[in-house]
MOPAC internal coordinates of N, CA, C and O (Angstrom, degrees):
PM7 1SCF
backbone

  N    0.0000 0     0.00 0     0.00 0    0    0    0
  C    1.4342 1     0.00 0     0.00 0    1    0    0
  C    1.5341 1   108.36 1     0.00 0    2    1    0
  O    1.2310 1   120.80 1   -50.16 1    3    2    1
  N    1.2961 1   116.08 1   129.84 1    3    2    1
  C    1.4475 1   121.91 1  -177.39 1    5    3    2
  C    1.5311 1   109.14 1   -92.61 1    6    5    3
  O    1.2310 1   120.57 1   -49.55 1    7    6    5
  N    1.3301 1   116.51 1   130.45 1    7    6    5
  C    1.4556 1   120.12 1   176.36 1    9    7    6
  C    1.5196 1   108.75 1  -104.35 1   10    9    7
  O    1.2310 1   121.44 1   -40.81 1   11   10    9
  N    1.2883 1   114.84 1   139.19 1   11   10    9
  C    1.4580 1   119.02 1  -179.97 1   13   11   10
  C    1.5229 1   109.89 1   -78.22 1   14   13   11
  O    1.2310 1   121.50 1   -15.82 1   15   14   13
  N    1.3172 1   114.73 1   164.18 1   15   14   13
  C    1.4653 1   119.92 1   179.14 1   17   15   14
  C    1.5262 1   110.34 1   -62.70 1   18   17   15
  O    1.2310 1   120.76 1   144.75 1   19   18   17
  N    1.3287 1   116.15 1   -35.25 1   19   18   17
  C    1.4637 1   119.83 1  -179.82 1   21   19   18
  C    1.5309 1   110.96 1   -66.02 1   22   21   19
  O    1.2310 1   119.90 1   138.55 1   23   22   21
  N    1.3342 1   117.80 1   -41.45 1   23   22   21
  C    1.4624 1   121.71 1   179.18 1   25   23   22
  C    1.5274 1   110.36 1   -65.66 1   26   25   23
  O    1.2310 1   120.22 1   139.44 1   27   26   25
  N    1.3434 1   117.19 1   -40.56 1   27   26   25
  C    1.4632 1   120.59 1   178.20 1   29   27   26
  C    1.5191 1   110.73 1   -65.44 1   30   29   27
  O    1.2310 1   120.46 1   139.23 1   31   30   29
  N    1.3234 1   116.73 1   -40.77 1   31   30   29
  C    1.4637 1   120.58 1   179.12 1   33   31   30
  C    1.5267 1   110.56 1   -62.45 1   34   33   31
  O    1.2310 1   120.04 1   137.93 1   35   34   33
  N    1.3202 1   117.52 1   -42.07 1   35   34   33
  C    1.4571 1   121.93 1   178.99 1   37   35   34
  C    1.5261 1   110.53 1   -65.07 1   38   37   35
  O    1.2310 1   119.69 1   137.17 1   39   38   37
  N    1.3134 1   118.19 1   -42.83 1   39   38   37
  C    1.4575 1   122.27 1   178.23 1   41   39   38
  C    1.5285 1   110.67 1   -62.04 1   42   41   39
  O    1.2310 1   120.35 1   135.38 1   43   42   41
  N    1.3213 1   116.93 1   -44.62 1   43   42   41
  C    1.4654 1   120.90 1   179.30 1   45   43   42
  C    1.5256 1   110.91 1   -64.86 1   46   45   43
  O    1.2310 1   120.36 1   139.57 1   47   46   45
  N    1.3222 1   116.92 1   -40.43 1   47   46   45
  C    1.4627 1   121.36 1   179.11 1   49   47   46
  C    1.5318 1   110.49 1   -61.38 1   50   49   47
  O    1.2310 1   120.50 1   134.95 1   51   50   49
  N    1.3164 1   116.66 1   -45.05 1   51   50   49
  C    1.4760 1   120.64 1   179.32 1   53   51   50
  C    1.5238 1   111.30 1   -65.80 1   54   53   51
  O    1.2310 1   119.63 1   144.92 1   55   54   53
  N    1.3058 1   118.31 1   -35.08 1   55   54   53
  C    1.4704 1   120.77 1   176.47 1   57   55   54
  C    1.5220 1   110.76 1   -65.33 1   58   57   55
  O    1.2310 1   120.61 1   137.46 1   59   58   57
  N    1.3427 1   116.43 1   -42.54 1   59   58   57
  C    1.4686 1   119.74 1   178.63 1   61   59   58
  C    1.5257 1   111.03 1   -63.53 1   62   61   59
  O    1.2310 1   120.77 1   140.23 1   63   62   61
  N    1.3237 1   116.13 1   -39.77 1   63   62   61
  C    1.4643 1   119.65 1   177.51 1   65   63   62
  C    1.5214 1   111.32 1   -62.59 1   66   65   63
  O    1.2310 1   120.42 1   134.42 1   67   66   65
  N    1.3253 1   116.81 1   -45.58 1   67   66   65
  C    1.4667 1   119.79 1  -177.06 1   69   67   66
  C    1.5327 1   111.11 1   -66.30 1   70   69   67
  O    1.2310 1   119.60 1   147.86 1   71   70   69
  N    1.3265 1   118.37 1   -32.14 1   71   70   69
  C    1.4612 1   120.65 1   175.92 1   73   71   70
  C    1.5242 1   111.23 1   -64.49 1   74   73   71
  O    1.2310 1   120.49 1   149.01 1   75   74   73
  N    1.3331 1   116.67 1   -30.99 1   75   74   73
  C    1.4586 1   121.32 1   177.84 1   77   75   74
  C    1.5236 1   111.84 1   -85.22 1   78   77   75
  O    1.2310 1   120.42 1   178.75 1   79   78   77
  N    1.3262 1   116.80 1    -1.25 1   79   78   77
  C    1.4600 1   120.59 1   179.43 1   81   79   78
  C    1.5218 1   112.89 1    82.32 1   82   81   79
  O    1.2310 1   120.25 1  -161.56 1   83   82   81
  N    1.3093 1   117.13 1    18.44 1   83   82   81
  C    1.4620 1   121.69 1  -178.76 1   85   83   82
  C    1.5168 1   110.50 1  -109.41 1   86   85   83
  O    1.2310 1   121.14 1   -21.12 1   87   86   85
  N    1.3154 1   115.43 1   158.88 1   87   86   85
  C    1.4556 1   121.74 1   176.72 1   89   87   86
  C    1.5197 1   108.13 1  -137.46 1   90   89   87
  O    1.2310 1   120.95 1   -32.85 1   91   90   89
  N    1.3003 1   115.79 1   147.15 1   91   90   89
  C    1.4615 1   121.10 1   177.97 1   93   91   90
  C    1.5190 1   107.22 1   -98.89 1   94   93   91
  O    1.2310 1   120.81 1   -49.41 1   95   94   93
  N    1.3384 1   116.05 1   130.59 1   95   94   93
  C    1.4578 1   119.54 1   177.71 1   97   95   94
  C    1.5185 1   109.78 1  -147.03 1   98   97   95
  O    1.2310 1   121.53 1   -15.01 1   99   98   97
  N    1.2932 1   114.67 1   164.99 1   99   98   97
  C    1.4614 1   121.50 1  -175.24 1  101   99   98
  C    1.5235 1   109.10 1  -115.10 1  102  101   99
  O    1.2310 1   120.74 1   -41.73 1  103  102  101
  N    1.3120 1   116.20 1   138.27 1  103  102  101
  C    1.4541 1   121.20 1   176.98 1  105  103  102
  C    1.5266 1   109.11 1  -127.52 1  106  105  103
  O    1.2310 1   120.94 1   -23.96 1  107  106  105
  N    1.3121 1   115.81 1   156.04 1  107  106  105
  C    1.4512 1   121.49 1   176.13 1  109  107  106
  C    1.5157 1   109.07 1  -106.72 1  110  109  107
  O    1.2310 1   120.71 1   -41.50 1  111  110  109
  N    1.3125 1   116.25 1   138.50 1  111  110  109
  C    1.4576 1   120.26 1   179.67 1  113  111  110
  C    1.5081 1   110.58 1  -167.48 1  114  113  111
  O    1.2310 1   121.35 1     2.79 1  115  114  113
  N    1.2978 1   115.02 1  -177.21 1  115  114  113
  C    1.4516 1   120.17 1   178.12 1  117  115  114
  C    1.5204 1   110.33 1   -71.77 1  118  117  115
  O    1.2310 1   120.85 1   -34.01 1  119  118  117
  N    1.3154 1   115.97 1   145.99 1  119  118  117
  C    1.4542 1   120.70 1   179.17 1  121  119  118
  C    1.5247 1   110.93 1   -61.88 1  122  121  119
  O    1.2310 1   120.58 1   147.37 1  123  122  121
  N    1.3138 1   116.49 1   -32.63 1  123  122  121
  C    1.4684 1   119.96 1  -179.39 1  125  123  122
  C    1.5302 1   111.95 1   -71.02 1  126  125  123
  O    1.2310 1   119.50 1   162.67 1  127  126  125
  N    1.3191 1   118.56 1   -17.33 1  127  126  125
  C    1.4666 1   122.07 1  -179.89 1  129  127  126
  C    1.5244 1   112.99 1   -95.04 1  130  129  127
  O    1.2310 1   120.10 1  -177.47 1  131  130  129
  N    1.3149 1   117.41 1     2.53 1  131  130  129
  C    1.4654 1   121.09 1  -174.47 1  133  131  130
  C    1.5242 1   112.31 1   -56.33 1  134  133  131
  O    1.2310 1   119.89 1   128.47 1  135  134  133
  N    1.3180 1   117.81 1   -51.53 1  135  134  133
  C    1.4628 1   120.66 1  -178.15 1  137  135  134
  C    1.5279 1   111.67 1   -67.07 1  138  137  135
  O    1.2310 1   120.28 1   144.73 1  139  138  137
  N    1.3261 1   117.06 1   -35.27 1  139  138  137
  C    1.4604 1   120.46 1   177.13 1  141  139  138
  C    1.5244 1   111.08 1   -62.14 1  142  141  139
  O    1.2310 1   120.71 1   133.77 1  143  142  141
  N    1.3222 1   116.24 1   -46.23 1  143  142  141
  C    1.4666 1   120.54 1  -179.05 1  145  143  142
  C    1.5244 1   110.32 1   -66.22 1  146  145  143
  O    1.2310 1   120.07 1   140.22 1  147  146  145
  N    1.3202 1   117.47 1   -39.78 1  147  146  145
  C    1.4673 1   120.07 1   178.59 1  149  147  146
  C    1.5327 1   111.24 1   -64.93 1  150  149  147
  O    1.2310 1   120.89 1   136.87 1  151  150  149
  N    1.3301 1   115.90 1   -43.13 1  151  150  149
  C    1.4653 1   119.36 1   179.17 1  153  151  150
  C    1.5249 1   110.48 1   -65.15 1  154  153  151
  O    1.2310 1   120.80 1   140.80 1  155  154  153
  N    1.3177 1   116.08 1   -39.20 1  155  154  153
  C    1.4713 1   121.14 1   177.86 1  157  155  154
  C    1.5270 1   110.38 1   -62.29 1  158  157  155
  O    1.2310 1   120.45 1   134.56 1  159  158  157
  N    1.3242 1   116.74 1   -45.44 1  159  158  157
  C    1.4695 1   120.78 1  -179.92 1  161  159  158
  C    1.5213 1   110.85 1   -64.52 1  162  161  159
  O    1.2310 1   120.10 1   138.09 1  163  162  161
  N    1.3465 1   117.41 1   -41.91 1  163  162  161
  C    1.4693 1   119.84 1   177.89 1  165  163  162
  C    1.5245 1   110.90 1   -61.37 1  166  165  163
  O    1.2310 1   120.65 1   137.97 1  167  166  165
  N    1.3291 1   116.36 1   -42.03 1  167  166  165
  C    1.4670 1   121.24 1  -178.54 1  169  167  166
  C    1.5250 1   111.09 1   -65.05 1  170  169  167
  O    1.2310 1   120.27 1   137.86 1  171  170  169
  N    1.3354 1   117.10 1   -42.14 1  171  170  169
  C    1.4683 1   120.04 1   178.93 1  173  171  170
  C    1.5216 1   111.93 1   -69.30 1  174  173  171
  O    1.2310 1   120.19 1   149.75 1  175  174  173
  N    1.3429 1   117.23 1   -30.25 1  175  174  173
  C    1.4619 1   120.69 1  -178.71 1  177  175  174
  C    1.5189 1   111.80 1   -67.74 1  178  177  175
  O    1.2310 1   119.95 1   160.53 1  179  178  177
  N    1.3366 1   117.70 1   -19.47 1  179  178  177
  C    1.4620 1   119.58 1   177.77 1  181  179  178
  C    1.5297 1   111.37 1   -67.01 1  182  181  179
  O    1.2310 1   120.37 1   152.41 1  183  182  181
  N    1.3329 1   116.90 1   -27.59 1  183  182  181
  C    1.4681 1   123.67 1   171.82 1  185  183  182
  C    1.5273 1   113.19 1    55.75 1  186  185  183
  O    1.2310 1   120.50 1  -136.96 1  187  186  185
  N    1.3281 1   116.65 1    43.04 1  187  186  185
  C    1.4583 1   120.54 1   175.71 1  189  187  186
  C    1.5296 1   108.99 1  -105.56 1  190  189  187
  O    1.2310 1   120.27 1     8.21 1  191  190  189
  N    1.3148 1   117.09 1  -171.79 1  191  190  189
  C    1.4652 1   120.17 1  -176.48 1  193  191  190
  C    1.5277 1   111.82 1   -65.20 1  194  193  191
  O    1.2310 1   120.48 1   144.84 1  195  194  193
  N    1.3259 1   116.69 1   -35.16 1  195  194  193
  C    1.4655 1   119.54 1   178.51 1  197  195  194
  C    1.5333 1   110.82 1   -67.44 1  198  197  195
  O    1.2310 1   120.40 1   143.19 1  199  198  197
  N    1.3332 1   116.83 1   -36.81 1  199  198  197
  C    1.4651 1   120.65 1   176.45 1  201  199  198
  C    1.5255 1   110.27 1   -64.59 1  202  201  199
  O    1.2310 1   120.13 1   143.69 1  203  202  201
  N    1.3284 1   117.36 1   -36.31 1  203  202  201
  C    1.4618 1   120.75 1   177.83 1  205  203  202
  C    1.5248 1   110.83 1   -65.78 1  206  205  203
  O    1.2310 1   120.65 1   141.53 1  207  206  205
  N    1.3397 1   116.36 1   -38.47 1  207  206  205
  C    1.4712 1   119.73 1   176.67 1  209  207  206
  C    1.5234 1   110.92 1   -64.84 1  210  209  207
  O    1.2310 1   120.69 1   137.85 1  211  210  209
  N    1.3301 1   116.29 1   -42.15 1  211  210  209
  C    1.4645 1   120.50 1   178.43 1  213  211  210
  C    1.5182 1   109.98 1   -62.09 1  214  213  211
  O    1.2310 1   120.90 1   135.56 1  215  214  213
  N    1.3381 1   115.89 1   -44.44 1  215  214  213
  C    1.4704 1   120.33 1   178.92 1  217  215  214
  C    1.5225 1   111.30 1   -57.89 1  218  217  215
  O    1.2310 1   120.70 1   132.96 1  219  218  217
  N    1.3300 1   116.28 1   -47.04 1  219  218  217
  C    1.4659 1   120.67 1  -178.12 1  221  219  218
  C    1.5234 1   110.62 1   -64.27 1  222  221  219
  O    1.2310 1   120.23 1   139.22 1  223  222  221
  N    1.3130 1   117.16 1   -40.78 1  223  222  221
  C    1.4568 1   120.95 1  -179.88 1  225  223  222
  C    1.5241 1   111.72 1   -65.25 1  226  225  223
  O    1.2310 1   120.93 1   134.06 1  227  226  225
  N    1.3154 1   115.83 1   -45.94 1  227  226  225
  C    1.4736 1   119.70 1   179.95 1  229  227  226
  C    1.5199 1   110.32 1   -67.39 1  230  229  227
  O    1.2310 1   120.40 1   142.23 1  231  230  229
  N    1.3263 1   116.85 1   -37.77 1  231  230  229
  C    1.4679 1   120.19 1  -179.75 1  233  231  230
  C    1.5327 1   110.79 1   -61.56 1  234  233  231
  O    1.2310 1   119.84 1   140.42 1  235  234  233
  N    1.3340 1   117.90 1   -39.58 1  235  234  233
  C    1.4648 1   119.70 1   179.49 1  237  235  234
  C    1.5201 1   111.08 1   -70.45 1  238  237  235
  O    1.2310 1   120.02 1   149.63 1  239  238  237
  N    1.3388 1   117.57 1   -30.37 1  239  238  237
  C    1.4675 1   120.46 1   178.44 1  241  239  238
  C    1.5290 1   111.65 1   -76.14 1  242  241  239
  O    1.2310 1   120.63 1   138.98 1  243  242  241
  N    1.3178 1   116.40 1   -41.02 1  243  242  241
  C    1.4646 1   120.60 1  -175.09 1  245  243  242
  C    1.5231 1   111.58 1   -80.57 1  246  245  243
  O    1.2310 1   120.08 1   135.79 1  247  246  245
  N    1.3330 1   117.45 1   -44.21 1  247  246  245
  C    1.4630 1   121.78 1  -177.76 1  249  247  246
  C    1.5201 1   109.25 1  -130.95 1  250  249  247
  O    1.2310 1   119.65 1  -106.67 1  251  250  249
  N    1.3390 1   118.27 1    73.33 1  251  250  249
  C    1.4649 1   119.28 1  -175.64 1  253  251  250
  C    1.5264 1   113.82 1   -67.84 1  254  253  251
  O    1.2310 1   119.60 1   157.20 1  255  254  253
  N    1.3331 1   118.37 1   -22.80 1  255  254  253
  C    1.4608 1   120.37 1  -177.31 1  257  255  254
  C    1.5234 1   112.81 1   -94.87 1  258  257  255
  O    1.2310 1   119.90 1  -176.06 1  259  258  257
  N    1.3008 1   117.79 1     3.94 1  259  258  257
  C    1.4648 1   120.50 1  -179.61 1  261  259  258
  C    1.5233 1   109.23 1   -76.57 1  262  261  259
  O    1.2310 1   120.73 1   -76.20 1  263  262  261
  N    1.2853 1   116.21 1   103.80 1  263  262  261
  C    1.4601 1   121.94 1   179.79 1  265  263  262
  C    1.5240 1   108.42 1  -111.84 1  266  265  263
  O    1.2310 1   120.05 1   -31.31 1  267  266  265
  N    1.3125 1   117.52 1   148.69 1  267  266  265
  C    1.4591 1   118.63 1   178.28 1  269  267  266
  C    1.5288 1   111.02 1   -67.09 1  270  269  267
  O    1.2310 1   121.18 1   -32.78 1  271  270  269
  N    1.3209 1   115.36 1   147.22 1  271  270  269
  C    1.4575 1   120.07 1   179.65 1  273  271  270
  C    1.5173 1   110.46 1   -67.49 1  274  273  271
  O    1.2310 1   120.47 1   -31.72 1  275  274  273
  N    1.3201 1   116.71 1   148.28 1  275  274  273
  C    1.4536 1   121.62 1   177.85 1  277  275  274
  C    1.5110 1   113.54 1    84.37 1  278  277  275
  O    1.2310 1   119.75 1  -168.05 1  279  278  277
  N    1.3205 1   118.08 1    11.95 1  279  278  277
  C    1.4538 1   120.78 1  -178.04 1  281  279  278
  C    1.5156 1   112.94 1   -65.78 1  282  281  279
  O    1.2310 1   120.59 1   140.18 1  283  282  281
  N    1.3238 1   116.48 1   -39.82 1  283  282  281
  C    1.4607 1   120.13 1  -179.62 1  285  283  282
  C    1.5287 1   109.97 1   -68.37 1  286  285  283
  O    1.2310 1   120.61 1   137.78 1  287  286  285
  N    1.3095 1   116.44 1   -42.22 1  287  286  285
  C    1.4664 1   120.21 1   179.47 1  289  287  286
  C    1.5302 1   110.56 1   -62.64 1  290  289  287
  O    1.2310 1   120.27 1   136.57 1  291  290  289
  N    1.3199 1   117.08 1   -43.43 1  291  290  289
  C    1.4653 1   119.90 1   178.55 1  293  291  290
  C    1.5247 1   110.74 1   -63.83 1  294  293  291
  O    1.2310 1   120.56 1   141.55 1  295  294  293
  N    1.3148 1   116.54 1   -38.45 1  295  294  293
  C    1.4628 1   120.04 1   179.06 1  297  295  294
  C    1.5323 1   110.33 1   -65.32 1  298  297  295
  O    1.2310 1   120.12 1   136.78 1  299  298  297
  N    1.3282 1   117.37 1   -43.22 1  299  298  297
  C    1.4649 1   120.33 1   179.65 1  301  299  298
  C    1.5293 1   111.47 1   -65.98 1  302  301  299
  O    1.2310 1   120.37 1   143.08 1  303  302  301
  N    1.3260 1   116.89 1   -36.92 1  303  302  301
  C    1.4640 1   119.94 1   179.30 1  305  303  302
  C    1.5247 1   111.73 1   -68.04 1  306  305  303
  O    1.2310 1   120.50 1   147.72 1  307  306  305
  N    1.3132 1   116.64 1   -32.28 1  307  306  305
  C    1.4620 1   119.22 1  -179.84 1  309  307  306
  C    1.5186 1   112.41 1   -87.12 1  310  309  307
  O    1.2310 1   119.67 1   176.51 1  311  310  309
  N    1.2999 1   118.24 1    -3.49 1  311  310  309
  C    1.4557 1   122.73 1  -178.93 1  313  311  310
  C    1.5256 1   109.43 1   -67.04 1  314  313  311
  O    1.2310 1   118.75 1   -49.95 1  315  314  313
  N    1.3284 1   119.99 1   130.05 1  315  314  313
  C    1.4695 1   121.00 1  -175.30 1  317  315  314
  C    1.5189 1   113.56 1   -64.47 1  318  317  315
  O    1.2310 1   119.47 1   152.60 1  319  318  317
  N    1.3126 1   118.62 1   -27.40 1  319  318  317
  C    1.4596 1   120.36 1  -179.19 1  321  319  318
  C    1.5258 1   112.68 1   -78.30 1  322  321  319
  O    1.2310 1   120.00 1   176.31 1  323  322  321
  N    1.3153 1   117.61 1    -3.69 1  323  322  321
  C    1.4586 1   120.59 1  -179.69 1  325  323  322
  C    1.5248 1   111.57 1   -67.94 1  326  325  323
  O    1.2310 1   119.79 1   158.90 1  327  326  325
  N    1.3262 1   118.01 1   -21.10 1  327  326  325
  C    1.4603 1   121.63 1  -178.36 1  329  327  326
  C    1.5224 1   113.06 1   -93.59 1  330  329  327
  O    1.2310 1   119.68 1  -172.15 1  331  330  329
  N    1.3116 1   118.21 1     7.85 1  331  330  329
  C    1.4687 1   120.76 1  -179.57 1  333  331  330
  C    1.5152 1   110.68 1   -67.85 1  334  333  331
  O    1.2310 1   121.09 1   -37.88 1  335  334  333
  N    1.3069 1   115.53 1   142.12 1  335  334  333
  C    1.4613 1   121.04 1   174.99 1  337  335  334
  C    1.5276 1   106.95 1   -95.82 1  338  337  335
  O    1.2310 1   120.21 1   -74.66 1  339  338  337
  N    1.3023 1   117.21 1   105.34 1  339  338  337
  C    1.4548 1   122.16 1  -176.77 1  341  339  338
  C    1.5230 1   112.57 1  -100.27 1  342  341  339
  O    1.2310 1   119.98 1  -164.32 1  343  342  341
  N    1.3253 1   117.65 1    15.68 1  343  342  341
  C    1.4625 1   120.32 1   179.17 1  345  343  342
  C    1.5330 1   109.46 1   -74.69 1  346  345  343
  O    1.2310 1   121.30 1   -33.41 1  347  346  345
  N    1.3142 1   115.11 1   146.59 1  347  346  345
  C    1.4763 1   120.04 1   179.89 1  349  347  346
  C    1.5145 1   108.98 1  -117.08 1  350  349  347
  O    1.2310 1   120.74 1   -30.62 1  351  350  349
  N    1.3245 1   116.20 1   149.38 1  351  350  349
  C    1.4594 1   118.52 1   179.06 1  353  351  350
  C    1.5401 1   109.48 1   -70.19 1  354  353  351
  O    1.2310 1   121.34 1   -31.84 1  355  354  353
  N    1.3119 1   115.04 1   148.16 1  355  354  353
  C    1.4612 1   120.16 1   177.91 1  357  355  354
  C    1.5280 1   108.33 1   -81.69 1  358  357  355
  O    1.2310 1   119.95 1   -55.43 1  359  358  357
  N    1.3459 1   117.70 1   124.57 1  359  358  357
  C    1.4590 1   123.22 1  -177.93 1  361  359  358
  C    1.5332 1   107.31 1  -120.23 1  362  361  359
  O    1.2310 1   121.59 1   -40.28 1  363  362  361
  N    1.3507 1   114.56 1   139.72 1  363  362  361
  C    1.4715 1   117.86 1   176.99 1  365  363  362
  C    1.5102 1   109.95 1   -65.10 1  366  365  363
  O    1.2310 1   119.93 1   -39.13 1  367  366  365
  N    1.3104 1   117.73 1   140.87 1  367  366  365
  C    1.4635 1   118.84 1   177.78 1  369  367  366
  C    1.5233 1   111.49 1   -66.98 1  370  369  367
  O    1.2310 1   120.29 1   -31.30 1  371  370  369
  N    1.3184 1   117.05 1   148.70 1  371  370  369
  C    1.4736 1   121.69 1   178.60 1  373  371  370
  C    1.5239 1   109.25 1   -78.54 1  374  373  371
  O    1.2310 1   122.16 1   -29.32 1  375  374  373
  N    1.3070 1   113.46 1   150.68 1  375  374  373
  C    1.4705 1   118.84 1   175.02 1  377  375  374
  C    1.5314 1   107.98 1   -90.68 1  378  377  375
  O    1.2310 1   120.68 1   -46.74 1  379  378  377
  N    1.2980 1   116.31 1   133.26 1  379  378  377
  C    1.4642 1   121.46 1  -177.16 1  381  379  378
  C    1.5435 1   108.08 1  -117.30 1  382  381  379
  O    1.2310 1   120.37 1   -47.14 1  383  382  381
  N    1.3384 1   116.89 1   132.86 1  383  382  381
  C    1.4586 1   121.72 1   174.90 1  385  383  382
  C    1.5300 1   107.93 1   -88.81 1  386  385  383
  O    1.2310 1   121.14 1   -55.74 1  387  386  385
  N    1.2966 1   115.42 1   124.26 1  387  386  385
  C    1.4627 1   119.42 1   176.54 1  389  387  386
  C    1.4874 1   110.46 1  -106.12 1  390  389  387
  O    1.2310 1   120.10 1   180.00 1  391  390  389

């Protein structure tokens, strides 16, 4: 199978992107938001501490209810009363005269 120069160039470009930890994807949005989305993507691609803050801020605005799985279990495990010994001594039953 013969690959064209354009197909090889695209394959090489995608390999270079993946080595840098980046991916190319397409989104749909308003035409007026095009530059905003591009600037946002460029800013996040820098992957520094400020980009992490932006990510966290946007994540809380876009998906405020997205909580990591196992949160309740972790909370119960860290609860101080989880280590209580609730065992009771075995006592012989009393005899009752009826």
